[in-house]
C-alpha positions as CSV (number, residue, x, y, z in Angstrom):
1,M,-78.2,-4.1,-12.9
2,I,-75.5,-1.7,-10.9
3,Y,-73.0,-3.2,-12.9
4,S,-74.4,-2.0,-16.5
5,R,-75.4,1.5,-14.8
6,K,-71.5,2.2,-13.9
7,R,-70.8,0.8,-17.1
8,F,-73.2,3.4,-19.0
9,L,-71.8,6.3,-16.3
10,I,-68.2,5.5,-18.2
11,F,-69.4,5.2,-21.4
12,V,-71.3,8.3,-21.5
13,V,-68.3,10.1,-19.3
14,L,-65.4,9.3,-20.3
15,L,-65.9,8.5,-23.8
16,P,-66.6,12.3,-24.8
17,L,-63.7,12.9,-22.1
18,L,-61.0,11.0,-24.2
19,Y,-62.8,12.5,-27.8
20,L,-62.3,15.7,-26.3
21,L,-58.5,15.0,-25.2
22,I,-57.6,13.8,-28.6
23,L,-59.6,16.6,-30.3
24,L,-57.2,18.9,-28.1
25,K,-54.1,16.9,-29.0
26,L,-55.1,17.1,-32.6
27,I,-55.3,21.0,-32.3
28,Q,-52.0,21.1,-31.0
29,I,-50.3,19.1,-33.4
30,Q,-52.3,21.2,-36.2
31,F,-51.7,24.5,-35.2
32,F,-49.1,24.4,-32.4
33,D,-46.4,22.0,-33.2
34,R,-46.9,22.0,-37.0
35,T,-43.8,23.0,-37.8
36,L,-42.4,20.5,-35.6
37,Y,-43.9,17.6,-37.1
38,Q,-43.6,19.1,-40.4
39,Q,-40.4,18.8,-39.9
40,K,-40.0,15.4,-38.8
41,A,-41.8,14.2,-41.7
42,K,-39.5,15.9,-44.4
43,E,-36.9,13.9,-42.1
44,L,-38.4,10.7,-42.9
45,H,-39.0,11.4,-46.7
46,E,-35.4,13.8,-47.3
47,R,-32.0,13.0,-47.3
48,R,-29.4,15.5,-47.0
49,Y,-25.6,14.6,-47.2
50,P,-22.5,17.1,-47.7
51,L,-20.7,17.5,-51.0
52,F,-16.8,17.6,-50.8
53,P,-15.5,20.5,-52.8
54,K,-12.6,20.3,-54.9
55,R,-9.6,21.4,-53.4
56,G,-7.5,23.9,-55.1
57,E,-4.6,23.7,-56.9
58,I,-1.0,24.4,-56.7
59,V,1.2,25.5,-59.1
60,D,4.6,26.9,-59.6
61,R,5.6,30.7,-61.0
62,N,5.3,29.6,-64.6
63,G,1.4,27.5,-63.9
64,F,2.9,24.1,-64.2
65,P,0.6,22.0,-61.7
66,L,2.6,20.9,-58.5
67,A,-0.5,19.4,-56.4
68,F,-4.3,19.0,-58.0
69,D,-7.3,16.9,-56.9
70,I,-8.0,14.0,-59.5
71,P,-11.9,12.4,-59.3
72,R,-11.9,8.8,-57.6
73,Y,-14.5,6.5,-56.6
74,S,-15.1,4.5,-53.6
75,I,-16.9,1.1,-53.8
76,F,-19.5,0.2,-50.7
77,Y,-22.0,-2.3,-49.6
78,F,-24.9,-1.8,-47.9
79,K,-26.4,-4.9,-46.4
80,K,-30.0,-4.5,-46.7
81,G,-31.4,-7.9,-45.0
82,N,-30.1,-11.0,-43.4
83,K,-29.1,-12.6,-46.6
84,V,-25.7,-11.7,-48.0
85,P,-24.8,-12.9,-52.0
86,H,-21.3,-14.1,-50.6
87,K,-20.2,-15.7,-54.3
88,E,-21.0,-12.4,-56.3
89,L,-19.2,-10.4,-53.5
90,M,-16.2,-12.8,-53.6
91,K,-16.0,-12.6,-57.5
92,I,-16.0,-8.4,-57.0
93,A,-14.0,-8.3,-54.5
94,S,-11.4,-10.6,-56.3
95,L,-11.7,-8.9,-59.3
96,L,-10.9,-5.3,-57.6
97,N,-8.0,-6.9,-55.8
98,I,-9.6,-6.8,-52.0
99,D,-8.8,-8.6,-48.9
100,V,-11.8,-11.0,-49.1
101,E,-11.3,-12.2,-45.7
102,R,-11.4,-9.0,-44.2
103,F,-14.3,-7.6,-46.0
104,F,-16.8,-10.6,-44.7
105,Q,-15.3,-9.8,-41.0
106,A,-16.3,-6.1,-41.7
107,L,-19.8,-7.0,-43.0
108,Q,-20.5,-9.4,-39.7
109,K,-19.9,-6.2,-37.4
110,R,-21.4,-3.4,-39.2
111,K,-24.2,-3.0,-41.9
112,F,-22.1,-0.3,-43.9
113,V,-18.5,-1.3,-45.5
114,Y,-15.8,-0.1,-47.8
115,L,-14.8,-2.5,-50.3
116,I,-12.1,-0.4,-51.5
117,R,-11.3,3.2,-51.8
118,G,-10.1,5.8,-54.5
119,V,-10.7,3.6,-57.4
120,D,-11.3,4.7,-61.4
121,E,-14.0,4.1,-63.7
122,N,-13.1,1.1,-64.6
123,A,-14.1,-0.3,-61.1
124,V,-17.3,1.5,-61.2
125,E,-18.2,0.0,-64.3
126,L,-17.7,-3.3,-62.8
127,V,-19.9,-2.5,-60.4
128,K,-22.7,-1.8,-62.6
129,K,-22.6,-5.1,-64.7
130,S,-22.9,-7.0,-61.2
131,R,-26.1,-5.6,-60.3
132,I,-25.8,-6.9,-57.1
133,K,-28.2,-5.3,-54.4
134,G,-26.5,-2.9,-52.0
135,L,-23.3,-2.8,-54.1
136,G,-22.7,0.8,-54.8
137,W,-20.1,3.6,-55.3
138,E,-19.7,7.0,-54.4
139,E,-17.3,10.0,-56.2
140,M,-14.2,11.1,-54.2
141,Y,-11.4,13.2,-54.8
142,I,-7.5,12.0,-54.2
143,R,-4.5,14.2,-54.0
144,Y,-1.8,14.0,-57.1
145,Y,1.7,15.1,-56.9
146,P,2.8,14.9,-60.4
147,Q,6.2,15.5,-59.5
148,R,6.0,13.1,-56.5
149,E,9.7,13.8,-54.2
150,L,10.7,17.0,-56.1
151,F,8.6,19.5,-54.0
152,A,7.6,17.0,-51.1
153,S,9.0,19.1,-48.1
154,V,7.5,22.2,-49.5
155,L,4.0,21.0,-50.5
156,G,4.0,18.3,-47.8
157,F,0.5,16.5,-48.1
158,V,-3.4,15.8,-47.0
159,G,-4.7,13.1,-45.1
160,R,-7.5,10.8,-45.3
161,E,-10.0,13.4,-44.1
162,R,-8.7,15.7,-46.9
163,K,-6.8,18.4,-44.1
164,G,-3.4,19.4,-45.0
165,L,-0.8,18.1,-42.9
166,R,2.5,19.3,-43.7
167,G,3.9,22.0,-46.1
168,L,1.7,24.4,-47.5
169,E,-1.1,22.4,-48.1
170,Y,-1.3,22.8,-44.0
171,Y,0.0,26.4,-43.8
172,Y,-2.4,27.5,-46.9
173,D,-5.2,25.1,-45.9
174,Q,-8.1,27.5,-45.4
175,Y,-7.7,28.6,-48.7
176,L,-7.1,25.2,-50.3
177,K,-10.1,23.4,-48.6
178,G,-12.9,25.1,-50.1
179,E,-16.1,24.8,-48.8
180,K,-18.5,21.8,-48.4
181,G,-21.9,22.0,-50.3
182,I,-25.5,20.2,-49.5
183,A,-27.4,18.1,-51.4
184,H,-30.3,16.4,-50.7
185,A,-32.9,13.6,-52.4
186,M,-36.3,12.1,-51.4
187,R,-36.9,8.9,-49.9
188,D,-40.0,6.3,-51.0
189,G,-42.3,4.8,-47.8
190,K,-39.2,1.7,-47.3
191,G,-36.3,4.9,-46.8
192,R,-35.0,4.0,-50.6
193,L,-33.5,6.9,-52.5
194,L,-35.1,8.1,-55.2
195,P,-32.4,9.3,-57.9
196,S,-34.6,11.2,-59.9
197,S,-35.3,13.3,-56.9
198,K,-31.5,14.8,-56.2
199,S,-31.4,18.2,-56.1
200,F,-28.3,20.9,-54.7
201,L,-28.9,23.0,-51.9
202,K,-26.2,24.5,-51.8
203,P,-23.0,23.7,-54.6
204,P,-19.5,23.0,-53.2
205,R,-17.1,26.1,-53.6
206,P,-13.6,24.7,-54.8
207,G,-10.6,25.7,-52.7
208,Y,-8.3,28.1,-54.2
209,K,-5.4,27.9,-56.0
210,L,-1.9,28.8,-55.2
211,V,0.6,30.5,-57.5
212,L,4.3,29.7,-56.4
213,T,7.4,31.6,-56.7
214,L,8.9,28.2,-56.9
215,D,10.2,27.4,-60.3
216,Q,9.9,23.5,-61.5
217,R,12.7,24.0,-63.6
218,I,15.5,25.2,-60.8
219,Q,14.1,22.8,-58.6
220,Y,14.7,20.0,-60.9
221,I,18.4,21.2,-61.7
222,L,18.7,21.9,-57.7
223,M,17.2,18.4,-57.2
224,E,19.4,16.7,-59.7
225,E,22.9,18.0,-59.2
226,L,22.4,18.3,-55.2
227,T,21.4,14.4,-55.3
228,K,24.7,13.5,-57.0
229,T,26.4,15.4,-54.4
230,H,24.4,13.5,-51.7
231,Q,25.2,10.2,-53.1
232,F,28.8,10.9,-53.8
233,Y,29.6,11.8,-50.4
234,R,27.2,9.7,-48.7
235,A,25.8,12.3,-46.5
236,K,23.6,12.4,-43.3
237,R,21.4,15.1,-45.3
238,S,21.8,18.0,-47.7
239,I,20.1,21.5,-48.4
240,G,19.4,23.2,-51.4
241,L,18.1,26.9,-51.3
242,M,17.8,29.6,-54.0
243,L,15.8,32.7,-53.9
244,N,16.1,36.0,-55.7
245,P,18.1,38.6,-52.9
246,Q,16.2,41.6,-54.5
247,T,13.0,40.3,-53.5
248,G,12.7,38.1,-51.1
249,E,11.1,35.0,-53.6
250,I,12.3,31.6,-53.2
251,L,12.9,30.1,-56.5
252,A,14.2,26.8,-55.4
253,M,14.0,24.9,-51.9
254,V,15.2,20.6,-51.7
255,S,16.0,18.4,-48.7
256,L,17.7,15.4,-49.0
257,P,17.0,12.7,-48.2
258,T,13.0,13.1,-49.2
259,F,9.8,11.3,-49.6
260,D,6.8,10.7,-51.8
261,P,3.8,12.5,-50.7
262,L,1.6,10.1,-52.8
263,R,3.1,7.2,-49.9
264,F,3.7,9.6,-47.2
265,W,2.6,7.0,-44.9
266,E,5.6,4.3,-45.6
267,Y,8.0,6.8,-44.9
268,K,9.6,8.2,-41.1
269,P,7.7,11.4,-40.1
270,S,11.7,12.5,-39.9
271,L,11.7,12.5,-43.2
272,Y,9.1,14.7,-43.6
273,K,11.1,18.2,-42.3
274,N,11.4,20.9,-44.9
275,L,15.2,20.8,-43.7
276,A,15.6,24.5,-45.1
277,I,13.4,26.0,-42.5
278,E,14.0,22.8,-39.3
279,F,17.1,22.4,-39.8
280,V,19.6,24.5,-37.4
281,Y,23.6,24.2,-38.0
282,E,26.4,26.4,-36.9
283,P,27.0,28.1,-39.9
284,G,30.8,27.9,-40.0
285,S,33.1,30.6,-42.2
286,T,30.1,31.4,-44.6
287,F,28.9,33.6,-41.1
288,K,31.9,35.9,-41.9
289,V,30.1,37.8,-44.2
290,I,27.7,38.9,-41.7
291,T,30.9,39.9,-39.3
292,M,32.6,42.0,-42.1
293,A,29.6,43.7,-42.9
294,A,29.0,45.3,-39.5
295,A,32.6,46.0,-38.8
296,L,32.2,47.8,-42.3
297,E,29.3,49.3,-41.8
298,E,30.5,50.8,-38.0
299,K,34.2,51.6,-39.6
300,V,36.2,49.8,-36.9
301,V,38.0,48.4,-40.0
302,R,39.7,50.0,-43.4
303,P,39.3,48.0,-46.5
304,E,43.0,49.0,-47.4
305,E,44.3,47.8,-43.7
306,K,46.1,44.6,-42.9
307,I,45.6,42.7,-40.3
308,F,48.1,40.1,-38.6
309,C,47.0,36.6,-38.2
310,E,49.3,34.8,-35.7
311,W,50.7,32.4,-38.2
312,G,47.6,30.2,-37.9
313,A,47.6,30.1,-33.8
314,F,46.1,32.7,-32.1
315,S,45.4,32.3,-28.0
316,L,42.4,33.9,-26.6
317,Y,42.0,33.4,-22.8
318,G,43.2,30.3,-22.7
319,H,41.4,28.8,-26.1
320,I,43.7,28.7,-29.2
321,V,41.7,29.9,-32.5
322,H,43.5,28.4,-35.5
323,D,43.2,28.7,-39.3
324,H,43.3,26.2,-42.1
325,E,46.6,28.0,-43.0
326,K,49.6,30.0,-41.4
327,F,48.7,33.2,-42.3
328,G,50.8,36.6,-41.7
329,W,49.7,40.0,-42.7
330,L,46.6,40.0,-44.4
331,K,44.6,42.8,-45.6
332,V,40.7,43.1,-44.2
333,E,39.5,42.0,-47.5
334,D,41.8,39.0,-47.5
335,T,40.9,37.8,-44.5
336,L,37.3,37.1,-46.1
337,V,39.1,35.5,-49.4
338,Y,41.3,33.0,-47.6
339,S,38.8,32.7,-44.9
340,S,40.8,33.4,-41.7
341,N,39.5,32.7,-38.7
342,I,42.0,34.6,-36.8
343,G,41.3,37.5,-39.0
344,L,37.4,37.5,-38.4
345,T,38.1,37.3,-34.4
346,K,40.4,40.1,-34.5
347,I,37.7,42.1,-36.3
348,G,35.1,40.8,-34.2
349,M,37.2,41.7,-31.1
350,R,37.1,45.6,-32.3
351,L,32.9,45.5,-32.7
352,G,32.6,44.4,-29.5
353,E,29.9,41.9,-28.1
354,K,27.4,44.2,-27.8
355,R,27.4,45.8,-31.3
356,L,28.5,42.3,-32.7
357,Y,25.3,41.0,-31.0
358,S,22.9,44.0,-32.1
359,Y,24.3,43.4,-36.0
360,I,23.8,39.9,-35.7
361,R,20.1,40.5,-34.3
362,K,19.6,43.0,-37.5
363,F,20.6,40.3,-39.9
364,G,17.7,38.3,-39.0
365,F,19.0,35.5,-36.6
366,G,17.7,34.4,-33.2
367,I,13.9,34.8,-34.8
368,P,12.2,33.1,-37.7
369,T,11.9,34.5,-40.7
370,G,8.7,35.2,-41.4
371,V,8.4,32.7,-44.2
372,D,4.9,31.5,-45.3
373,L,5.4,27.8,-44.0
374,P,5.1,26.2,-41.2
375,G,7.3,24.5,-38.4
376,E,10.4,27.3,-38.9
377,E,12.9,27.0,-35.8
378,K,14.6,30.5,-34.9
379,G,18.1,29.6,-34.6
380,I,20.2,30.0,-31.4
381,L,21.5,33.4,-30.6
382,R,22.5,33.5,-26.7
383,P,22.4,36.8,-25.5
384,V,25.3,38.8,-24.7
385,A,24.9,38.0,-20.9
386,Q,25.5,34.8,-21.7
387,W,28.2,34.7,-23.5
388,S,31.6,33.4,-22.3
389,K,35.0,35.3,-22.6
390,I,35.9,33.2,-25.6
391,S,32.5,33.5,-27.5
392,I,34.0,36.8,-29.2
393,G,36.5,34.7,-30.4
394,A,34.3,32.0,-32.0
395,I,31.0,33.7,-33.3
396,P,32.5,36.1,-35.7
397,Y,33.6,32.6,-37.7
398,G,30.2,30.8,-37.2
399,Q,30.8,28.8,-33.8
400,E,28.6,29.1,-30.7
401,I,25.6,30.4,-33.1
402,G,23.1,28.5,-34.2
403,V,21.0,29.1,-37.9
404,T,18.6,27.5,-40.4
405,P,19.7,28.0,-44.1
406,L,17.2,30.3,-45.0
407,Q,17.8,32.5,-42.0
408,L,21.8,32.5,-43.3
409,A,20.6,33.1,-47.2
410,V,17.9,35.9,-46.1
411,A,21.2,37.7,-44.3
412,V,23.5,37.3,-47.0
413,S,20.7,38.9,-49.3
414,A,20.8,41.8,-47.2
415,A,24.4,41.9,-47.1
416,I,24.6,41.9,-51.4
417,N,21.5,43.6,-52.4
418,G,22.4,47.2,-51.3
419,G,21.6,46.4,-47.6
420,K,17.5,45.6,-47.3
421,L,16.1,42.9,-44.6
422,L,13.8,41.4,-47.0
423,K,11.3,38.9,-45.8
424,P,10.7,35.4,-47.9
425,F,8.4,34.2,-49.3
426,V,6.6,31.5,-51.2
427,V,3.4,31.9,-51.9
428,K,3.4,34.8,-54.9
429,R,-0.8,35.3,-55.0
430,V,-3.9,33.4,-54.4
431,E,-6.4,32.4,-57.2
432,D,-10.3,31.5,-57.0
433,E,-11.4,29.2,-59.6
434,R,-12.2,32.1,-62.1
435,G,-8.6,33.1,-62.0
436,R,-9.3,36.4,-60.0
437,V,-6.7,37.1,-57.2
438,I,-7.8,36.9,-53.8
439,S,-4.5,38.0,-52.5
440,E,-1.2,39.0,-53.6
441,R,2.4,39.2,-51.8
442,K,4.7,41.8,-52.9
443,P,8.3,42.1,-51.7
444,Q,8.9,43.3,-48.1
445,V,11.2,45.8,-46.7
446,L,12.0,44.6,-43.1
447,R,14.6,47.1,-42.5
448,R,18.2,48.0,-43.3
449,V,20.6,46.6,-41.7
450,I,23.7,48.2,-43.8
451,S,24.2,51.0,-45.7
452,P,24.5,50.3,-50.2
453,R,28.3,51.4,-49.8
454,T,29.2,48.5,-47.4
455,S,27.0,46.0,-49.2
456,S,29.1,47.3,-52.2
457,L,32.2,46.3,-50.6
458,I,31.1,43.1,-49.3
459,R,29.6,42.1,-53.1
460,E,33.0,42.5,-54.2
461,M,34.8,40.8,-51.3
462,M,32.5,38.1,-52.3
463,V,33.6,38.3,-55.3
464,Q,37.3,37.7,-54.6
465,V,36.7,35.1,-52.9
466,V,35.9,33.3,-55.8
467,E,38.7,34.8,-58.0
468,R,41.0,34.0,-56.4
469,G,40.3,32.9,-52.7
470,T,38.5,29.2,-50.7
471,G,35.4,29.5,-53.6
472,M,37.2,29.4,-56.9
473,R,35.7,25.9,-58.0
474,A,32.4,28.2,-58.3
475,K,33.8,30.0,-61.1
476,I,31.5,30.3,-64.3
477,K,32.9,31.3,-67.4
478,G,31.5,34.5,-68.8
479,Y,30.2,35.6,-65.1
480,R,31.7,37.4,-62.2
481,V,30.5,35.3,-59.1
482,G,30.3,36.0,-55.5
483,G,30.4,33.9,-52.8
484,K,31.9,32.4,-49.4
485,T,32.7,29.0,-48.6
486,G,32.1,27.3,-45.0
487,T,33.5,24.4,-43.8
488,A,32.4,24.3,-39.9
489,Q,33.2,21.3,-37.4
490,K,30.0,19.6,-35.5
491,Y,29.9,20.0,-31.9
492,V,29.2,16.8,-30.3
493,P,28.5,16.8,-26.1
494,G,31.8,14.9,-24.8
495,K,33.7,15.2,-27.7
496,G,33.4,18.9,-28.8
497,Y,34.7,20.1,-32.1
498,N,37.2,17.4,-32.8
499,S,34.9,15.2,-33.6
500,G,35.3,14.5,-37.1
501,K,31.4,15.4,-38.4
502,Y,31.6,18.3,-40.5
503,V,28.9,20.8,-42.4
504,A,30.4,21.6,-45.9
505,S,28.4,24.6,-47.4
506,F,28.9,27.5,-50.1
507,I,26.8,30.6,-51.0
508,G,27.2,32.2,-53.7
509,F,25.6,34.8,-56.2
510,L,25.3,36.5,-59.6
511,P,25.6,38.8,-61.3
512,A,27.9,40.6,-59.4
513,Q,26.8,44.0,-59.7
514,K,23.3,43.5,-59.3
515,P,22.6,39.8,-58.4
516,E,19.0,37.3,-59.3
517,F,20.2,34.5,-58.1
518,L,21.3,33.7,-54.7
519,L,21.9,29.7,-54.0
520,L,23.0,28.3,-50.7
521,I,24.7,24.5,-50.5
522,V,24.5,22.5,-47.4
523,V,26.1,19.3,-47.1
524,D,25.8,17.8,-43.8
525,E,28.4,15.0,-42.7
526,P,29.7,14.3,-45.5
527,Q,32.2,11.3,-46.3
528,G,35.4,11.1,-48.0
529,G,36.2,15.3,-47.9
530,H,34.7,17.8,-45.3
531,Y,35.8,21.4,-47.0
532,G,33.1,23.7,-48.3
533,G,35.3,24.7,-51.2
534,E,35.9,21.5,-52.2
535,I,32.2,19.8,-51.9
536,A,29.5,22.2,-52.1
537,A,31.3,25.0,-54.8
538,P,31.1,22.8,-57.5
539,C,27.8,21.8,-56.8
540,F,26.9,25.3,-56.9
541,R,28.5,25.7,-60.1
542,R,27.1,22.9,-61.9
543,V,23.6,24.4,-60.9
544,M,24.2,27.9,-61.6
545,E,25.4,26.8,-65.2
546,R,22.5,24.6,-66.3
547,V,19.9,27.3,-64.9
548,L,21.9,30.4,-66.7
549,C,20.5,28.2,-69.9
550,Y,17.2,29.0,-70.0
551,W,17.3,32.1,-67.5
552,E,20.2,34.1,-68.1
553,P,20.5,37.3,-67.1
554,V,22.1,41.0,-68.3
555,P,25.8,40.3,-68.7
556,E,27.5,43.2,-66.5
557,N,30.4,42.9,-69.2
558,I,29.1,42.3,-72.6
559,E,32.9,41.7,-73.2
560,L,33.9,39.6,-70.5
561,A,31.0,37.3,-71.2
562,K,31.9,37.2,-74.4
563,K,35.1,35.4,-73.7
């Protein structure tokens, strides 16, 4: 009887209390935690997933496509239960040329496995016809480079995560990548997607288009002719660089050896380098243009005066400066025309260390040019305090200083365009998917380096280099071509400058009065020859002759052009 009374009390007291607690909990859920539980229910019955945007296109100055996305598909298998249709999957895998063994090994560890990525619509049709439960596909984009190796070092490539890893793809990734979108679909009680319920919460925004200053036709010509030279002389590396010296627009940029961006993982990372901005070398005699421009600007020499070139050997603090020929008295102009090391050393000595260093800096050496490409080297230019006694006898003709091809091209452009140092650039403008201009780059003058008068003198001296000096193999019928040869001995630790290794180069321009094209050819460690005039100058001529066939500047002298 006592136990019955206790049970009754428990039933009478505790049961209403329990109901009260349940009621309070329901009130809490309904009125206080309603938003939280609504969100949880929504998550159970809805699925949100990202929509990847189409990456922006890259085109040359004339609109020819250089890089763009093409739609592809990934085939996957989702294991919903314990039973896996081995025979059916093996059949599909064999049709798609998939490593069956690796696929089934992965399936033992995970429920969701990709069979293959980057396939076309034909593979999707096979999947549809198979009707295998759990086998599906999703759309994706892959990056395509129609010109393959032609622009590889400039464009770079993207990785699996769709991020730019090299070149313009990396530098302009924020513009190219676009913005992800969001889609959602409803799920039934078993968690299965209801296709008819799919909708967009936020559509993806495609990436912006890059319009380059590069010209595909010039790039092709430069690549073809430079490759001939590179292979014939079995060179270690070769660089070709063309720009407009009046604007700073880069028209072509070639690095050899190169790689295929569609299969970049098969190549050594060293081949990814854009040598025009990442290769630092001693320029040799092409640097004499800078020394001569500084000396003429400072009026430490007069064009008509003569300099004694010591018959080919000049002693400077116990160090012998040699010439490639035994010159006696040469006019100032002819020290450049015939490329006299001794003549330019004496001119450099008249300038003095501080003034020479100051002009080298003004011409942009020792600092990056600021081009819109990643990985640019700044070169090597030691402060005067670190020069030795014989540095003044080496730097004027291009030793003891390290430059990149682009630095040299930009500096010589300033020497011949009237004296203005320009900032070089590769991307002309950025456009959205409707063709509206997001940003546009105009020619940018960084500073004036020399006067128009000095620039005019330099142009004429460089024309004489081609007319009667070391650059005669760069002559082009109908045009007055200016240029400068370079034959630089490479310094090798322990062996010095007598290592037997050279960098042969030629930098030239046309037309002479108002240059529209400046082209630099650099051939590193050629075999079977080493002079810039015999290796690089003919390559310059072949390139320019072909370029002029379709992009012909107005001749300076119509009568000369007709001859």
